[in-house]
Structures are given as structure tokens and as C-alpha cells.
SEMAR-70081 format. One record per residue (C-alpha): x, y, z negated; residue number from 1. Coordinates in Angstrom, 3 decimals. Layout:
! SEMAR-70081
+----------+----------+----------+-----+
|        u |        v |        w |   n |
+----------+----------+----------+-----+
|        X |        Y |        Z | NUM |
...
+----------+----------+----------+-----+
END
This chain:
! SEMAR-70081
+----------+----------+----------+-----+
|        u |        v |        w |   n |
+----------+----------+----------+-----+
|  -83.514 |    7.528 |   15.464 |   1 |
|  -84.290 |   10.349 |   13.395 |   2 |
|  -81.462 |   12.345 |   14.145 |   3 |
|  -80.943 |   14.835 |   11.253 |   4 |
|  -77.460 |   15.681 |   11.301 |   5 |
|  -75.642 |   18.470 |   13.740 |   6 |
|  -72.382 |   16.099 |   14.782 |   7 |
|  -70.471 |   15.804 |   18.466 |   8 |
|  -71.208 |   12.123 |   18.870 |   9 |
|  -69.851 |   11.579 |   22.099 |  10 |
|  -66.241 |   13.122 |   20.327 |  11 |
|  -67.061 |   10.646 |   17.716 |  12 |
|  -66.875 |    7.249 |   19.693 |  13 |
|  -64.079 |    9.061 |   21.911 |  14 |
|  -61.977 |    9.461 |   18.408 |  15 |
|  -62.731 |    6.184 |   17.337 |  16 |
|  -60.801 |    5.186 |   20.695 |  17 |
|  -58.610 |    6.885 |   20.023 |  18 |
|  -57.782 |    5.315 |   17.072 |  19 |
|  -58.535 |    1.932 |   18.546 |  20 |
|  -56.261 |    2.479 |   20.971 |  21 |
|  -52.955 |    2.269 |   17.761 |  22 |
|  -52.190 |   -0.869 |   17.399 |  23 |
|  -51.949 |    0.230 |   13.318 |  24 |
|  -50.861 |   -3.852 |   12.623 |  25 |
|  -48.590 |   -3.937 |    9.483 |  26 |
|  -45.634 |   -6.629 |   11.092 |  27 |
|  -41.982 |   -6.902 |   10.003 |  28 |
|  -41.853 |   -9.491 |   12.910 |  29 |
|  -40.282 |   -8.902 |   16.189 |  30 |
|  -39.140 |   -6.576 |   17.676 |  31 |
|  -39.927 |   -4.794 |   14.733 |  32 |
|  -37.372 |   -5.568 |   10.904 |  33 |
|  -38.426 |   -4.455 |    7.253 |  34 |
|  -36.125 |   -1.598 |    8.141 |  35 |
|  -38.386 |   -0.775 |   10.957 |  36 |
|  -41.809 |   -2.221 |   11.017 |  37 |
|  -45.196 |   -1.448 |   12.932 |  38 |
|  -47.388 |    0.081 |   10.407 |  39 |
|  -50.642 |    2.076 |    9.629 |  40 |
|  -48.614 |    5.738 |    9.923 |  41 |
|  -49.692 |    6.349 |   13.818 |  42 |
|  -53.182 |    5.386 |   12.135 |  43 |
|  -52.884 |    7.658 |    9.438 |  44 |
|  -51.699 |   10.858 |   11.119 |  45 |
|  -53.881 |   10.422 |   13.860 |  46 |
|  -56.633 |   10.735 |   10.320 |  47 |
|  -54.538 |   13.463 |    9.884 |  48 |
|  -54.521 |   15.562 |   12.128 |  49 |
|  -58.141 |   14.996 |   12.919 |  50 |
|  -58.825 |   17.122 |    8.973 |  51 |
|  -56.174 |   19.456 |    9.920 |  52 |
|  -57.823 |   20.369 |   12.918 |  53 |
|  -61.039 |   20.934 |   11.160 |  54 |
|  -59.194 |   22.463 |    8.661 |  55 |
|  -59.251 |   20.731 |    6.071 |  56 |
|  -55.928 |   19.909 |    3.470 |  57 |
|  -55.613 |   16.346 |    3.276 |  58 |
|  -52.551 |   14.387 |    1.531 |  59 |
|  -50.681 |   12.243 |    2.577 |  60 |
|  -49.344 |   10.212 |    0.327 |  61 |
|  -47.100 |    6.457 |    1.046 |  62 |
|  -47.695 |    3.872 |   -0.757 |  63 |
|  -44.310 |    2.265 |   -0.039 |  64 |
|  -42.271 |    4.068 |    2.834 |  65 |
|  -44.158 |    3.665 |    6.577 |  66 |
|  -47.656 |    3.024 |    4.705 |  67 |
|  -49.646 |    6.170 |    3.444 |  68 |
|  -52.871 |    6.642 |    2.514 |  69 |
|  -54.645 |   10.093 |    3.781 |  70 |
|  -57.268 |   11.420 |    1.503 |  71 |
|  -59.615 |   14.429 |    2.052 |  72 |
|  -61.302 |   16.439 |   -0.777 |  73 |
|  -64.209 |   18.998 |    0.613 |  74 |
|  -65.446 |   21.214 |   -2.056 |  75 |
|  -67.729 |   23.900 |   -1.873 |  76 |
|  -67.418 |   25.236 |   -5.943 |  77 |
|  -70.381 |   23.881 |   -6.819 |  78 |
|  -71.237 |   21.693 |   -9.607 |  79 |
|  -72.219 |   17.944 |   -9.600 |  80 |
|  -70.907 |   14.660 |   -8.300 |  81 |
|  -68.398 |   13.122 |   -6.148 |  82 |
|  -68.534 |   10.951 |   -3.639 |  83 |
|  -66.603 |    8.775 |   -1.600 |  84 |
|  -66.439 |    7.334 |    2.197 |  85 |
|  -62.904 |    4.667 |    2.051 |  86 |
|  -62.342 |    2.749 |    4.685 |  87 |
|  -58.955 |    1.230 |    5.426 |  88 |
|  -56.557 |    2.089 |    8.920 |  89 |
|  -54.172 |   -1.763 |    9.915 |  90 |
|  -55.851 |   -3.900 |   11.184 |  91 |
|  -54.996 |   -7.329 |   11.447 |  92 |
|  -52.925 |   -8.753 |   14.300 |  93 |
|  -54.359 |   -9.507 |   17.830 |  94 |
|  -53.329 |  -13.388 |   17.515 |  95 |
|  -53.410 |  -15.416 |   21.219 |  96 |
|  -53.869 |  -12.919 |   23.989 |  97 |
|  -55.184 |  -15.637 |   26.078 |  98 |
|  -57.961 |  -15.721 |   23.680 |  99 |
|  -59.157 |  -12.091 |   24.966 | 100 |
|  -61.419 |  -10.936 |   27.160 | 101 |
|  -60.531 |   -7.920 |   27.547 | 102 |
|  -57.351 |   -5.459 |   25.941 | 103 |
|  -56.683 |   -6.137 |   22.389 | 104 |
|  -55.952 |   -2.121 |   22.260 | 105 |
|  -58.242 |   -0.416 |   25.658 | 106 |
|  -61.247 |    0.723 |   23.399 | 107 |
|  -62.876 |   -0.019 |   26.470 | 108 |
|  -66.912 |    0.692 |   26.614 | 109 |
|  -68.653 |   -2.383 |   28.471 | 110 |
|  -72.403 |   -2.595 |   28.497 | 111 |
|  -72.742 |   -0.216 |   25.159 | 112 |
|  -70.161 |   -1.792 |   23.281 | 113 |
|  -66.503 |   -0.557 |   22.322 | 114 |
|  -64.160 |   -3.193 |   22.777 | 115 |
|  -60.881 |   -3.604 |   20.578 | 116 |
|  -59.258 |   -5.061 |   18.052 | 117 |
|  -60.113 |   -3.204 |   14.387 | 118 |
|  -63.313 |   -1.478 |   16.153 | 119 |
|  -65.780 |   -2.840 |   13.604 | 120 |
|  -62.947 |   -3.902 |   11.275 | 121 |
|  -63.468 |   -1.209 |   10.362 | 122 |
|  -62.192 |    2.588 |   12.773 | 123 |
|  -65.621 |    2.698 |   13.634 | 124 |
|  -66.985 |    3.128 |    9.973 | 125 |
|  -63.899 |    5.118 |    9.069 | 126 |
|  -64.249 |    7.613 |   11.911 | 127 |
|  -68.551 |    7.447 |   11.263 | 128 |
|  -66.876 |    8.511 |    7.285 | 129 |
|  -65.387 |   11.500 |    8.338 | 130 |
|  -67.478 |   12.490 |   10.744 | 131 |
|  -70.340 |   12.419 |    8.823 | 132 |
|  -68.478 |   14.324 |    5.889 | 133 |
|  -67.926 |   16.761 |    8.570 | 134 |
|  -71.467 |   17.516 |    9.311 | 135 |
|  -72.610 |   18.063 |    5.879 | 136 |
|  -69.725 |   20.361 |    5.814 | 137 |
|  -70.679 |   22.759 |    8.926 | 138 |
|  -74.396 |   22.383 |    7.720 | 139 |
|  -73.971 |   25.021 |    4.707 | 140 |
|  -72.488 |   24.715 |    1.579 | 141 |
|  -73.713 |   21.604 |   -1.441 | 142 |
|  -73.243 |   20.595 |   -4.582 | 143 |
|  -70.503 |   18.502 |   -5.573 | 144 |
|  -67.626 |   16.457 |   -3.441 | 145 |
|  -67.515 |   14.869 |   -0.393 | 146 |
|  -63.446 |   12.561 |   -0.485 | 147 |
|  -62.803 |   11.100 |    2.083 | 148 |
|  -59.998 |    8.327 |    1.647 | 149 |
|  -58.270 |    5.970 |    4.835 | 150 |
|  -55.714 |    4.336 |    3.158 | 151 |
|  -53.821 |    1.442 |    3.561 | 152 |
|  -53.103 |   -1.712 |    3.488 | 153 |
|  -56.683 |   -3.586 |    2.756 | 154 |
|  -56.262 |   -6.401 |    5.090 | 155 |
|  -52.910 |   -7.880 |    2.377 | 156 |
|  -52.675 |   -6.798 |   -0.536 | 157 |
|  -54.210 |   -3.487 |   -1.025 | 158 |
|  -50.973 |   -1.998 |   -1.951 | 159 |
|  -53.841 |    1.592 |   -0.998 | 160 |
|  -56.741 |    0.878 |   -3.231 | 161 |
|  -54.475 |    0.075 |   -5.903 | 162 |
|  -52.538 |    2.903 |   -5.430 | 163 |
|  -55.483 |    5.417 |   -5.029 | 164 |
|  -56.920 |    4.031 |   -8.312 | 165 |
|  -54.468 |    4.808 |  -10.834 | 166 |
|  -54.926 |    8.172 |   -9.148 | 167 |
|  -55.842 |   11.111 |  -11.283 | 168 |
|  -58.579 |   11.918 |   -8.525 | 169 |
|  -60.647 |    8.506 |   -8.857 | 170 |
|  -61.595 |    8.903 |  -12.009 | 171 |
|  -63.597 |   11.636 |  -10.903 | 172 |
|  -65.242 |   10.064 |   -8.951 | 173 |
|  -68.767 |    8.864 |   -9.596 | 174 |
|  -69.757 |    6.568 |   -5.969 | 175 |
|  -67.928 |    4.785 |   -3.313 | 176 |
|  -69.477 |    3.917 |   -0.140 | 177 |
|  -67.170 |    1.359 |    1.718 | 178 |
|  -67.521 |    1.803 |    5.494 | 179 |
|  -67.093 |   -1.711 |    6.751 | 180 |
|  -68.609 |   -3.426 |    9.487 | 181 |
|  -72.503 |   -5.262 |    7.958 | 182 |
|  -74.428 |   -4.697 |   11.018 | 183 |
|  -76.905 |   -1.844 |    8.678 | 184 |
|  -77.110 |   -4.592 |    5.817 | 185 |
|  -76.883 |   -2.789 |    2.342 | 186 |
|  -74.250 |   -4.545 |    0.412 | 187 |
|  -73.774 |   -3.791 |   -3.520 | 188 |
|  -72.282 |   -7.484 |   -4.217 | 189 |
|  -69.637 |   -9.121 |   -2.658 | 190 |
|  -67.375 |  -12.549 |   -3.562 | 191 |
|  -64.680 |  -12.121 |   -6.016 | 192 |
|  -60.988 |  -13.925 |   -4.787 | 193 |
|  -57.782 |  -15.330 |   -6.777 | 194 |
|  -54.305 |  -15.668 |   -4.697 | 195 |
|  -53.341 |  -19.166 |   -6.242 | 196 |
|  -49.423 |  -20.408 |   -6.165 | 197 |
|  -49.510 |  -24.149 |   -7.454 | 198 |
|  -45.911 |  -25.315 |   -7.920 | 199 |
|  -45.650 |  -28.635 |   -9.438 | 200 |
|  -41.718 |  -29.631 |   -9.906 | 201 |
|  -40.095 |  -33.068 |   -9.521 | 202 |
|  -36.791 |  -34.755 |   -9.398 | 203 |
|  -34.444 |  -34.734 |   -5.512 | 204 |
|  -33.237 |  -38.141 |   -4.350 | 205 |
|  -32.970 |  -40.134 |   -1.761 | 206 |
|  -36.098 |  -41.697 |    0.895 | 207 |
|  -34.235 |  -45.227 |    0.333 | 208 |
|  -34.076 |  -44.970 |   -2.845 | 209 |
|  -37.441 |  -42.854 |   -4.418 | 210 |
|  -37.264 |  -44.837 |   -7.343 | 211 |
|  -34.713 |  -42.563 |   -8.721 | 212 |
|  -36.314 |  -39.561 |   -8.238 | 213 |
|  -39.729 |  -38.011 |   -9.116 | 214 |
|  -41.351 |  -37.139 |   -5.868 | 215 |
|  -43.670 |  -34.033 |   -6.084 | 216 |
|  -45.854 |  -34.716 |   -3.343 | 217 |
|  -48.448 |  -37.183 |   -3.935 | 218 |
|  -48.991 |  -35.120 |   -7.684 | 219 |
|  -49.111 |  -31.755 |   -5.377 | 220 |
|  -51.917 |  -34.245 |   -3.353 | 221 |
|  -53.877 |  -35.329 |   -6.916 | 222 |
|  -54.021 |  -31.798 |   -7.634 | 223 |
|  -55.881 |  -30.077 |   -4.647 | 224 |
|  -58.101 |  -33.175 |   -4.906 | 225 |
|  -59.006 |  -32.584 |   -8.153 | 226 |
|  -59.961 |  -29.132 |   -7.573 | 227 |
|  -61.796 |  -30.040 |   -4.436 | 228 |
|  -63.876 |  -31.607 |   -7.312 | 229 |
|  -64.105 |  -28.832 |   -9.591 | 230 |
|  -65.482 |  -26.722 |   -6.806 | 231 |
|  -68.005 |  -29.317 |   -6.281 | 232 |
|  -68.873 |  -28.791 |   -9.405 | 233 |
|  -69.147 |  -25.127 |   -9.962 | 234 |
|  -71.281 |  -25.456 |   -6.517 | 235 |
|  -73.599 |  -27.841 |   -8.266 | 236 |
|  -73.720 |  -25.310 |  -11.978 | 237 |
|  -74.347 |  -22.038 |  -10.025 | 238 |
|  -76.002 |  -23.072 |   -7.076 | 239 |
|  -75.790 |  -20.419 |   -3.666 | 240 |
|  -76.338 |  -17.011 |   -4.032 | 241 |
|  -79.283 |  -15.263 |   -2.505 | 242 |
|  -75.791 |  -12.897 |   -0.475 | 243 |
|  -73.382 |  -14.683 |   -1.128 | 244 |
|  -73.670 |  -18.445 |   -0.027 | 245 |
|  -71.089 |  -20.943 |   -2.443 | 246 |
|  -68.024 |  -20.994 |   -4.202 | 247 |
|  -64.896 |  -22.134 |   -2.542 | 248 |
|  -61.187 |  -23.464 |   -3.583 | 249 |
|  -59.868 |  -23.423 |   -0.370 | 250 |
|  -56.241 |  -24.968 |   -0.120 | 251 |
|  -54.637 |  -23.477 |    2.556 | 252 |
|  -51.117 |  -23.791 |    2.872 | 253 |
|  -48.886 |  -27.350 |    1.939 | 254 |
|  -45.086 |  -27.087 |    1.656 | 255 |
|  -43.748 |  -30.009 |    0.734 | 256 |
|  -39.562 |  -29.578 |    1.159 | 257 |
|  -37.433 |  -29.258 |    4.152 | 258 |
|  -39.267 |  -30.429 |    7.461 | 259 |
|  -35.464 |  -31.469 |    8.349 | 260 |
|  -34.779 |  -33.439 |    6.006 | 261 |
|  -37.480 |  -36.597 |    5.839 | 262 |
|  -35.006 |  -38.639 |    3.946 | 263 |
|  -35.284 |  -36.448 |    1.085 | 264 |
|  -37.272 |  -35.961 |   -1.767 | 265 |
|  -38.220 |  -33.156 |   -3.013 | 266 |
|  -37.335 |  -31.304 |   -5.754 | 267 |
|  -40.327 |  -29.179 |   -5.224 | 268 |
|  -43.743 |  -28.791 |   -3.984 | 269 |
|  -46.254 |  -25.718 |   -3.817 | 270 |
|  -49.295 |  -24.908 |   -1.885 | 271 |
|  -51.383 |  -21.386 |   -2.300 | 272 |
|  -55.233 |  -21.707 |   -3.238 | 273 |
|  -58.005 |  -19.172 |   -1.635 | 274 |
|  -60.806 |  -18.962 |   -4.274 | 275 |
|  -63.298 |  -17.214 |   -3.712 | 276 |
|  -66.302 |  -16.466 |   -6.180 | 277 |
|  -69.956 |  -15.763 |   -6.667 | 278 |
|  -70.704 |  -13.032 |   -9.994 | 279 |
|  -71.576 |  -16.253 |  -11.718 | 280 |
|  -67.882 |  -17.242 |  -12.105 | 281 |
|  -66.136 |  -16.136 |  -14.478 | 282 |
|  -61.992 |  -15.701 |  -14.107 | 283 |
|  -60.222 |  -16.544 |  -16.832 | 284 |
|  -62.283 |  -19.190 |  -17.276 | 285 |
|  -62.126 |  -20.373 |  -14.407 | 286 |
|  -58.733 |  -20.194 |  -14.673 | 287 |
|  -58.223 |  -21.440 |  -16.831 | 288 |
|  -59.369 |  -24.737 |  -16.353 | 289 |
|  -57.350 |  -24.981 |  -12.892 | 290 |
|  -54.462 |  -24.562 |  -15.559 | 291 |
|  -55.998 |  -27.635 |  -17.315 | 292 |
|  -55.762 |  -29.678 |  -14.046 | 293 |
|  -52.733 |  -29.018 |  -13.047 | 294 |
|  -50.579 |  -29.557 |  -15.895 | 295 |
|  -51.864 |  -32.642 |  -17.328 | 296 |
|  -52.090 |  -33.656 |  -13.863 | 297 |
|  -48.398 |  -32.600 |  -13.322 | 298 |
|  -47.862 |  -34.253 |  -16.414 | 299 |
|  -49.383 |  -37.946 |  -16.369 | 300 |
|  -46.830 |  -38.120 |  -13.289 | 301 |
|  -43.981 |  -37.141 |  -15.536 | 302 |
|  -43.828 |  -33.335 |  -13.621 | 303 |
|  -43.885 |  -30.191 |  -14.041 | 304 |
|  -46.392 |  -27.460 |  -12.621 | 305 |
|  -47.822 |  -24.190 |  -13.135 | 306 |
|  -50.595 |  -21.848 |  -11.733 | 307 |
|  -48.994 |  -18.191 |  -10.902 | 308 |
|  -51.693 |  -15.490 |   -9.404 | 309 |
|  -50.870 |  -13.811 |   -7.090 | 310 |
|  -54.255 |  -11.309 |   -7.235 | 311 |
|  -57.056 |  -11.599 |   -8.901 | 312 |
|  -59.873 |  -10.051 |   -7.857 | 313 |
|  -63.023 |  -10.156 |   -9.557 | 314 |
|  -66.872 |  -10.210 |   -7.737 | 315 |
|  -68.660 |   -6.917 |   -7.669 | 316 |
|  -72.415 |   -6.789 |   -8.109 | 317 |
|  -73.409 |   -3.446 |   -8.111 | 318 |
|  -76.809 |   -2.512 |   -9.110 | 319 |
|  -79.255 |   -1.466 |   -6.150 | 320 |
|  -80.842 |    1.107 |   -8.492 | 321 |
|  -77.265 |    3.547 |   -9.123 | 322 |
|  -78.108 |    5.818 |   -7.717 | 323 |
|  -74.984 |    5.450 |   -4.833 | 324 |
|  -77.104 |    2.191 |   -3.889 | 325 |
|  -80.585 |    4.252 |   -3.720 | 326 |
|  -79.024 |    7.564 |   -1.640 | 327 |
|  -77.850 |    4.885 |    0.569 | 328 |
|  -81.192 |    2.900 |    0.697 | 329 |
|  -83.039 |    6.069 |    1.148 | 330 |
|  -80.800 |    7.302 |    3.828 | 331 |
|  -81.025 |    4.850 |    5.689 | 332 |
|  -84.907 |    4.580 |    5.489 | 333 |
|  -84.863 |    8.414 |    6.463 | 334 |
|  -82.757 |    7.789 |    9.705 | 335 |
|  -83.806 |    4.757 |   10.757 | 336 |
|  -87.086 |    4.200 |   10.043 | 337 |
|  -86.999 |    1.211 |    7.811 | 338 |
|  -85.912 |   -0.260 |    4.683 | 339 |
|  -82.672 |   -2.095 |    5.095 | 340 |
|  -81.766 |   -5.260 |    4.600 | 341 |
|  -79.745 |   -6.208 |    1.812 | 342 |
|  -76.554 |   -8.757 |    2.226 | 343 |
|  -73.016 |   -8.759 |    0.428 | 344 |
|  -69.587 |   -9.030 |    1.731 | 345 |
|  -68.547 |  -12.620 |    1.981 | 346 |
|  -64.918 |  -11.702 |    1.284 | 347 |
|  -63.233 |   -8.366 |   -0.753 | 348 |
|  -63.153 |   -4.520 |    0.361 | 349 |
|  -61.369 |   -2.016 |   -1.138 | 350 |
|  -63.956 |   -1.042 |   -2.831 | 351 |
|  -63.192 |   -4.731 |   -4.888 | 352 |
|  -60.096 |   -3.180 |   -6.325 | 353 |
|  -61.744 |    0.680 |   -6.676 | 354 |
|  -63.997 |   -1.201 |   -9.150 | 355 |
|  -61.584 |   -3.512 |  -10.437 | 356 |
|  -59.224 |   -1.066 |  -11.143 | 357 |
|  -61.118 |    2.602 |  -11.154 | 358 |
|  -64.390 |    0.874 |  -12.799 | 359 |
|  -66.493 |    2.467 |   -9.363 | 360 |
|  -69.577 |    2.133 |   -8.482 | 361 |
|  -69.575 |    1.036 |   -4.942 | 362 |
|  -71.130 |   -0.208 |   -1.514 | 363 |
|  -71.063 |   -1.708 |    1.314 | 364 |
|  -72.295 |   -0.356 |    4.671 | 365 |
|  -71.011 |   -0.086 |    8.278 | 366 |
|  -71.685 |   -0.280 |   11.823 | 367 |
|  -70.815 |   -3.812 |   13.720 | 368 |
|  -71.879 |   -7.454 |   13.047 | 369 |
|  -70.774 |   -8.666 |    9.699 | 370 |
|  -69.188 |  -11.522 |   10.683 | 371 |
|  -67.017 |   -9.953 |   14.388 | 372 |
|  -64.221 |   -9.711 |   11.532 | 373 |
|  -60.701 |  -11.181 |   12.543 | 374 |
|  -61.582 |  -13.033 |   15.911 | 375 |
|  -60.894 |  -12.215 |   19.404 | 376 |
|  -63.154 |   -9.643 |   21.346 | 377 |
|  -63.882 |   -7.769 |   18.051 | 378 |
|  -66.641 |   -4.990 |   19.667 | 379 |
|  -68.758 |   -2.651 |   18.475 | 380 |
|  -71.924 |   -0.979 |   19.425 | 381 |
|  -71.860 |    2.945 |   20.622 | 382 |
|  -75.200 |    3.296 |   18.867 | 383 |
|  -74.386 |    1.483 |   16.070 | 384 |
|  -71.331 |    4.069 |   14.846 | 385 |
|  -73.763 |    7.276 |   16.145 | 386 |
|  -76.687 |    5.835 |   13.722 | 387 |
|  -74.041 |    4.719 |   10.874 | 388 |
|  -72.846 |    8.595 |   10.464 | 389 |
|  -76.678 |    9.824 |   10.321 | 390 |
|  -76.727 |    7.491 |    7.679 | 391 |
|  -73.892 |    8.577 |    6.000 | 392 |
|  -74.163 |   12.578 |    6.061 | 393 |
|  -77.704 |   11.814 |    4.843 | 394 |
|  -76.330 |    9.692 |    2.071 | 395 |
|  -74.202 |   12.109 |    0.835 | 396 |
|  -76.520 |   14.959 |    0.682 | 397 |
|  -79.483 |   12.648 |   -0.917 | 398 |
|  -76.411 |   11.943 |   -3.880 | 399 |
|  -74.822 |   14.968 |   -4.534 | 400 |
|  -78.100 |   17.052 |   -4.712 | 401 |
|  -79.420 |   13.774 |   -7.055 | 402 |
|  -80.390 |   10.808 |   -5.854 | 403 |
|  -83.699 |    9.882 |   -7.445 | 404 |
+----------+----------+----------+-----+
END
């Protein structure tokens, strides 16, 4: 591998360890509370402090109390395009610690692996982007601008990305590299997602006298079965995407009443659906079909029902000849010495929101196994962190100087 950029790789790895040791899980449960939740604030401050140490002037802005975005703009005053590196400071919970073979926030290094929650998803990628931007800055004046953004709440409703997309700066960005773990794959496509809540309204009655009520639970079950059939039809029509696989409509939560009231027919039942789509799916058309199924199934049972869209994130399909993708591919070749593999993001990223709300061109590429996120015993390769920092710096240089 070619070390083309002068950056302190040992310090970079130590900084990733510092970030991993911060348990930046959004959590309002014990010992926290809605008034004092556990948030990304400490991790965001660690990012801002490192930026200030380098002489940068980061903007730290709370999207909601205790949940800040951190954004720095590097500008030498020369005309040119604007490239953004994007990462997030929050991580998912470690879950049951008994499933871990090491301390989730210990950030130990063993056998070339940096261990811990958030190591791959995605504090390694965020740190690599920061150090890459610093290396480009130290190499001398460059055209255009580099934006480094550490956003909050990627693991939730992506309020950080939604907030950033509304800022004037977002409209000035020409390309975004999202630094999620993709194991060196260049991911210009990402699945879309629809978060859906379906509520069925029945009539409450005694469980011993069901003839006096209308039970919404079996109606909800029939809708779920119908949506499973819709999934089958989608998959048959669209086939399997080369990088993203199949379309899925997955029921994740079902609630039909008070579990302590076994002898009561509930007045309503609801379920939640996590829908994942390839670019072959038109979300508005799909939602029309879903609403038709929901309403007609409920009507046949003399009930009412509605489908509420909690969030709607369309698929991302960035052409591979887009300058930001082309620059990243060439950078990978220059640093690694081989053509990268192309892949797809099976979930959604902050880049999905930046495409949807700000019409930005995005590509996802970062250190770490692409399937390790949210699992116990999360890790990232130490060498991968260093390589990705080199690739990011090279990407910035190629992009800002005019990718061909």
C-alpha cells in the first residue's frame, strides 16, 4: 500500500480509541432520564476539541438539547468544488454484555484489531476522515473546500442529517463521502427505507362475549399476511439487485392490547413495519398499494385502519461516473494498488437523508467489516483505519483538483 499522505497514523489510532471509550449511546432509561439523557454530547465535544487543537473553527450546534452536530469547513480561499466527509458520533447500545468477550468500551487492540462498540460503526471512519482532511491541509493550499461533519442521531431518526440538510452550507456541497464501514467496497447505491405504523380500530368487549365487539387483532394479522404476499410480488417483479439483494417488508412489532387484560378484546391493535427497498421500487406507488391493502382488509371486517408513515427514505443510486465516486475509485487505486469492488449499503445512512433533503451526490466507503455493525464483539482492523485515511486524503485531492 502506498503511504502518499503524511499523517500521524499512530495518533489516529489512539484517537479512535479515545472516541470508542466514550459510550455515546442515546439512552433515556436508568440511570438516565428524559431530563438528563445519555447522548452523543461527550463524543461531539471530543471531535470539536481535536478540531480546535488543529486550529480549525468548528460549528457546534445542538439539534435538540444535548445532541449536537459538529461541522468544520477548511477553506484556503481558492476557487473550487466542496467535498464533504460525513460521520456520526452516536452508537447503538452494547446490549447484553454477557455476549461480549471483551469490555465494549475498552478500545483494546488485540491481534491487529481495535475492539469495542462503535469502533467500526463508525468512529474509525469519522476519525480517519478528520485526519485525512488535516493531512491535505498540512500539504499546502488546495482549491475549493473540505467539510468534515460529525452528526448526531444516525442510529435513530437521523435528526442530525435532517438538520444539516436544511442549512445553507448543504446547498453548496458538490459531493459527500459517507464514512460507514464497507470493507473497501465503493457503495454508490443504498437501500431505501419506509418506517410504517399500521393501526386497526375495532370495538372493545369482554373476551367471553366477542359477539359484542370487533376484534382488531385478527384483522391486523390478515393485513400482515397480505403484506407478506405483496413482498413476494415485489421480489418476483424486481428480481435481486446486484449489490442490494431483495426488497423486504418486515413486521417488527405487534401490539394488540394490554397483556394484563387477557379477557378483554382490545379497541385497537397496531404493528410496525420496516420496509427496505431497491431502486426498482417507487415509494409512492408502494405506499398506495399498502394503504389499499390496509383499508380494504379492515373494511371487509367492519373495522377501520390506517397506515402512518413514520419516515420515508428513498433508495440512493449515484451514477458511478459522478465526480465524487470517480475520485474515490481513483484514490483507492492510487493507495491500494488495485481496483475496488463495488457494493451496496443494505441499510440507510445519513447520506440517504442528504440525498433526499439536499439533493447531494453521495458515496459510502469506510473501514470495517460491512456486516459487523450492531453486533456483539464489534471490531475494526487497525491497518484498515490507516488505509482509509490515506484513501480519504487522496480522494479529496483528486476531487478538489477536478476528477476526470
